[in-house]
C-alpha positions in Angstrom: 32.2 4.4 15.5 31.9 4.8 11.7 31.2 8.2 10.2 27.7 8.6 8.9 27.7 9.9 5.3 26.1 13.3 4.8 22.9 13.3 2.7 23.5 14.4 -0.9 20.1 16.2 -1.1 17.9 18.1 1.4 16.3 16.2 4.2 12.6 16.9 4.9 11.9 16.0 8.5 8.1 15.5 9.1 6.6 15.5 12.5 4.4 12.3 12.7 2.9 13.2 16.1 1.6 16.6 15.0 -2.0 17.0 16.0 -2.5 20.3 14.2 -3.2 22.0 17.5 -6.2 20.0 18.5 -7.1 17.0 20.7 -7.4 13.7 18.9 -10.2 11.2 19.4 -9.0 7.8 20.7 -7.5 5.8 17.9 -7.5 8.8 15.5 -4.5 9.1 13.2 -2.5 12.3 13.9 -2.6 14.8 11.0 1.2 14.5 10.9 1.0 10.9 9.9 -1.4 11.9 7.0 1.2 14.6 6.0 3.9 11.9 5.9 1.7 9.6 3.8 0.9 12.4 1.3 4.6 13.2 1.0 5.5 9.5 0.6 2.9 9.2 -2.2 4.1 12.4 -3.9 7.8 11.2 -3.7 6.9 7.8 -5.1 5.4 9.5 -8.2 8.4 11.8 -8.6 10.9 10.8 -11.3 13.8 12.3 -9.4 12.9 12.8 -5.7 14.3 16.2 -4.7 14.4 15.4 -0.9 15.1 12.6 1.4 12.0 12.1 3.7 12.5 11.3 7.4 9.8 11.0 10.0 10.5 12.5 13.4 8.5 12.2 16.6 8.1 15.9 17.5 9.2 19.3 16.3 7.7 21.0 19.3 5.5 23.5 17.5 2.2 21.8 18.4 0.0 24.9 18.0 1.2 25.6 14.5 -0.5 22.8 12.6 1.5 20.1 10.8 5.2 20.8 11.0 8.2 19.9 9.0 11.8 21.0 8.7 14.1 21.3 5.6 17.8 20.9 6.2 21.0 20.0 4.4 24.6 20.2 5.5 26.2 23.6 4.9 22.8 25.3 4.5 20.3 27.1 6.7 17.7 24.8 8.2 14.0 25.9 8.2 11.2 25.0 10.5 7.9 25.0 8.7 4.4 25.0 10.2 0.7 25.4 9.3 1.1 22.6 6.7 -1.4 20.1 5.4 -1.2 17.0 3.3 -2.6 19.0 0.3 0.8 20.9 0.3 2.9 17.8 -0.4 3.7 18.7 -4.0 4.5 22.3 -3.0 6.9 21.0 -0.3 8.7 19.0 -2.9 8.9 22.0 -5.2 10.3 24.0 -2.3 12.9 21.2 -1.7 14.1 21.5 -5.3 14.5 25.3 -5.0 16.2 24.8 -1.6 18.6 22.3 -3.0 19.6 24.6 -5.9 20.3 27.5 -3.6 23.9 27.8 -2.3 22.9 28.7 1.3 19.3 27.3 1.3 17.9 30.8 2.0 14.9 30.7 -0.3 13.0 34.0 -0.2 9.2 33.9 0.1 8.9 35.1 -3.5 10.8 32.0 -4.6 8.5 29.5 -2.7 5.2 28.2 -4.0 2.4 30.7 -3.1 1.0 28.2 -0.5 4.3 28.2 1.4 5.1 31.9 1.5 4.1 32.3 5.2 4.9 28.9 6.6 8.4 29.5 7.9 8.4 29.5 11.7 12.1 29.9 12.1 15.5 29.1 10.7 18.8 27.8 12.1 22.3 28.3 10.7 24.3 25.5 9.4 26.5 23.7 11.9 29.2 23.3 9.3 29.6 27.0 8.7 29.1 30.1 10.7 26.7 32.3 8.7 27.4 35.9 7.8 25.6 38.5 10.0 22.9 39.3 7.4 22.7 36.1 5.4 19.4 36.0 3.5 
C-alpha cells in the first residue's frame, strides 16, 4: 500500500450533512452543503488558497449548527461549530493564521471576531505528543 503524502497546508473538513440542529423538510439542502458551497466559492476567488477543503459526512456535533474541523499534521486539530456560510471568508483567514502558527494553537484574540467562540474542542497532533499546557 503506497504512502499517502501529507497535506502541505491545513485541511478544513466541512460537515455536509449538518442540519444546524433542526429537522429538514423533504428535499431541503442541508445547511452544511450551503457552508461547503460558500467555502468553495471563497476559495475559488482566493489568489493563494490557505486551506485544502474536504467534505465529510458527519462530525457528530449536530446540535451546534454547521460544523467544520481544522487540522494539519504536527498541529493541534480544532472542531468548530455554530458556523454559517456567511463566515466562509473568516474561516479562510483563520486557516491562514492556523497555518502560520507552529502548533496551530490560535488564541481567540488572533481569530476573526466572528470565530472567537466557535471552538467546540481540540485534539493533539498524532505525530507529536503535546506538552501538558500547550496553548
